[in-house]
C-alpha positions, 0 to 999 in steps of 0.5 A: 431743616436738615433734622427733618430731612434726616428723619426722612431719610431714615423712614425712607431707608427703613421702608427700603429695607422692608421692601428688600425683606419682602422682595426675598420671600416673594422672589423665593416663591415665584422661583419655587413655582418651577418653570422657566417662567418661575425662575425668570420671575424670581430673578427678577425680584431679587434684581429688586431686592438689590436695588432696594438695598442700594437706596436703603444704603444710600439713605442711610448715608444720608441719615448718617451725614445730617444727623450731625447737622 
C-alpha cells in the first residue's frame, strides 16, 4: 500500500513540477504584453508557480519517506 502511495506522490510531484515550469513561461508571456493588466496577470501566474513548487516539494518529501517503507 505504501509503495502505491509513494508512486502516486512521485507522479503528482512530477506533474506539479511541469505545471510550475509551464506557469513560468505563461507568466513571462503575459507580463511581456505590457501595461498594468499584463504585469498583474504575470504576477498572478508567478504566484501559481510558487504554490505548485511548494506542493511538489511536499509530495517529493512524502515520496522520500514512503519509498523506504
